[in-house]
N, C-alpha and C positions, 0 to 999 in steps of 0.2 A: 577556450581559455588555456593559457600555458601554465606549466607547473610553477613558474615564478610569480604568477598572479597572486595578489593579496585578496583573500576572501573575507568579507566582513559581515557578521551576523549581528544585527541590532535588535533590541527588545527581546533578548533571549531568555528572559526569566521563565518563559513557558516552553523552552526548546525541547525539554524532555517529553512533554505532552505531544508536541508537534511531531517529533520523531516516532513516538509510539503509535500515533494515529496514522502516520504514513505507511507503516508496515502492518497495520491491522486491517482485516477484511471481513465484511459481513455478507453472508450469502442467504438470501431468502427464496421463497418459492417463486416470487416474481422474477428474481434474478435468473433462476434456472429455466423458467419458461421463456424468458427473453433470450437466453443463451441458445436454447433449442431453435428458436426462430433465426438467430444469427447463423447457426451452423447450416440450416437449410438454404439460406441466402448464399453463403459461401460455396456450398456444393453446386448451386446453379452457376456461380461465377467460374468455378473450376471447369465445369462442363463447357461453358462458353469459351474459355481459354484453350481447352483441349481441341476445340474445333477450329480455332482461329490462330492460336499462337502457342503451340505445344512447346516450342523452344524455350520460352520463358520459364515454364514449369520445370523443364529439364535443368535449366541453369540454376534454379533455386534448389533443386535436389542436390546438384553437385556442390553447391555452396554449403549446404547443411552437412553433407558427407565430409567435406574437407575440414569443417570446424566453423563456428559462428564468427570468429574474429581473426582469421588468418589471411595473410597475403593481401590485405586490403580489400578482400571481397565484401566484407561487411565491417567497415572501420568503426572503431570505438570513438564516437563523437560525443558532443555534450548531451545529446538525447539519451545516450546510454546511462548517463549519470542519474536519470530519473528512475532507473531500475537497479537499486543497489543490491538486489538479491544474489546475483551471480558473481562470485569472485573471479579474478582474472584467469586462474588455472582452469576453472570450469568453462569459461568462454572459449578456451582454445581446444576443448574436447569436441569430438564429432558427435552429432546428434544420433541417438540410437537408430539403427537402420529400420526398425519396425514402425517408426513414426516419421521417417524422412519424407516419404512421398505425401503429397497433399491429401490424397484420399485416405491414406492410412492415418494421418494426423487427425482428420475430421472424425474418423471412426473411433480413434482413441478418445477424443474430446466427448463424443456421444456417450461412451462408456463411463467417463468421469462424471458427466452431468447426471446420468442415470444412477450412479452410486450415491451422489450427493442427495438426489431426490429421495432415495431409500433411507438415508441417514436422517432426513427431516421428519420421517414418519415415526416419531417417538412421543411418548407421553410423559417422560421423565427428563429432568436435566442431566446431561451427560458431560463429562469433562475428561479429556485425555491429552497426552502430549503428541507431538508430531510423529515420533517413532511408532507409537501404538496405532495412530491413525493410518499411517502409510502401510503398516503390516496388515491391518484389517482390509484396506483397499486392495492390496496385492492378493490376499487370500480369496477375496470375493470376485474381483473383476480382472485380476492379472495385471494391474498397473504397478510398476515398481518406482523406486525413488528417482532413478536416473531419467526415466521418461517424464516425470513431473517437473524436474529441474528446468527443462528447456521449453516449457509451455509458452511463457511470455514472449521469448525471443523468436520462437518458431512462428507464433501467431503474427508478431510484428513483421517478420520477413514475408510471410504468406500474404498479408494484407498489402504490402508494398508490391509484391509480384502481381497480385490481382488488380492493382491500381485502385484500391478502395480509398477514397478521400474523405468520405463522410464517416469519420471514426466514431462520432457520437452515437451513431446508429448501432455500433457494435460494442457499446460499453458493457453489456451484460457478459458477453463471452470474454472480454478483457478482464473483467472482475474475476471470473472463474480461473483464468490463466494466471492472474496475480496470486490468487489463493494457492493454486497448485504449485507454482514456482517456489513460493515461500515455504510451503509444507515440505517440498522435496529437497530444499537446500539446507534448512536449519533443523538441528535436532534439539537445541536448547534455546531458551529465551522466548518460547511461544507456548500457548495453550489453545486447544480447540474446545470450545464450549457450545453445546447444542441445547437450545431452550425451546420448548414446545409452545410457549406463549410469552407475551410481554407481561412482566410482573405487575404493571400498572393496570392491565385489563386481562386478568387471568381467565375470564369466561370466553374470550375470543381467541381461537386458535391462530397463532401467527409464528410458526416455527422459524428459527434462524440458526445458522451455523456461524459462529464468530471465531475467527482466528485472531487471538489477542496477543500482541507483542508486549513483553515485559521488560525488554532491554533496549533503552533509547540509543545506546552506543552502536547498535547494529546499523541504524539508518545513517548516522553521521560518520561512521568509519571510512566509507569511500571518499568523503571530502577531505578528511585528515590525511588519508593515504595519497591522494592525488595532488594536493596543493602544498606548497612549501610553507606558506604563511596563512594562518587562519586566525581571525580576531573575533571574539565574542564579547559583546558589551550590552549593558542595559543600565538604566537608572535605578532599577530595583533588583540588581543581581546580588541577592543576599540569602544565605551566607555564601560568600564567594568561593570558599573551598569545597562547597558541595558539588558544583558542576563538573569539575574534573573527575569526580567519582561516578557521577551519573553517566557521563559520556565516555568514560574510560580513556582519558588522555592525560599526559603530563605537561602542564603549562610551562613554557619557557619564561614568560613574564606574567605576573599576576599583580594587579595594583587596584586599590580602592581609593577613590577620591572623596574627600569630605565636601559637603554641600552646605552653603550658608545663604541666608536671605538678608537683604539690606534693611528690611523692616518686617514687623509682625503682620504678615498678610495671609496667614493660614488660620482658618477657624475649624478645628476638628469637629466632625459630626459622626455619630454612630447611628447607622441606619440598618434595620433588619427587615422591615416590611414597607411596602409602598402604600399609597393612599387607598388602594383596593384590597389591602391586607394580604397581598401575595408576597411570599418571601423574595427578597432581592439580595444579590451578592455579586462581588467582582471576581468570583472564582472563574477560572478559564472555561470550564465546561458549561457555565451558565451564561456566558456573555452573549451568546447568540439567541437566547430565549427572548421571545417577543415581549413577554410580560416584564422582564427585567429592563429591557431597553425602554419600554413605554414608561415605566415608573421612574427611571432615572431622568428621562426627558421631562416628565411632569415636575420632578423635583427642581430641575434647573430653571424651569419657567417660574415656579413659585418663589425661588430664591431671587430671581431677577426682578420680578414684578411685585 
C-alpha cells in the first residue's frame, strides 16, 4: 500500500483494547517447552543446510551484518507492518555480531528460554518494568537490550533462509521472540507480571509471565506514520474526544452525526444474567465467553418465539 492510500478502521470503539492485546504477550511453561522443541528442530535444519547449501547461510549472515533493511536486501513490505516493535532507525542498524550466525542465534535463544524457565519458578506474584527485567537478564545470562531487539526479525530471516513453510509449528519460539523484541525495544508503557497460579484456581500451579502493554498508541503509531490519511469510525464512538488521547494523535477532522429513527422500534431491556443465572455482559473481554454467547442466543430465540 502506498502512503497516499486511505486506511479506514471501522467499529473502532474497542480499538484501544485491540492495540493493547496486539502488544501483550503471555509465556507459560508449555510455551517454553514448545520453544525448546522448535530450537532443536531448527538446529537440525541448520545442520542439513550446512551440508547441502552453506552459501544460503553465508548470505543471511552478510544480510544481517549489513543491516536488516538496507539496499533492498530485506525490503520493508506490508508484512513488516505486523511487527510494529522496531522503529525505522533500529531497522537500519546491524545485528550484533555475537548473534549474527545462525548457530550463535540459537544458542542465544536457548539461554533466553532457560532464563524465562527460571523466572517461572516463583511462589509469589512479581511485577517489574522492562528496564529492571532486562537488567536482571543481563546480570544472570549476559543478554543485553540490543540483542533482544532483533529477535523477531532475525528469527523471521532465519526461517526464510531455512525454507520453513509450516510456521504454525514454530508458534512457541515466535512467541518468545515477540516477547524479547518488545522488552528490548520499549522502556515505558509495559509491565512484566509473573504469577505462580491462576487466581481462579489457586491450588493448581500454572505459572505465567505476562508482558502487559498499557499504551494503545504504541501499536497504532506505525499506521499513522506510514499513511497520509487514516479514518476511524464507529456507530458507538463516544465520547469522540477520548480516542485522540488514547491513541496519541491530533485529528484533522472530527465529526459526530446524530441518528434518528422513523418510528419507535427500540424496546430497551436491562439484562444482567441469563436463564442459567450466569452473568452476561457486552463487555469486550467477555464477548468470546461461551456462556455469554449461549445466553444471548437463548434470549433471541425466546424473544422471537
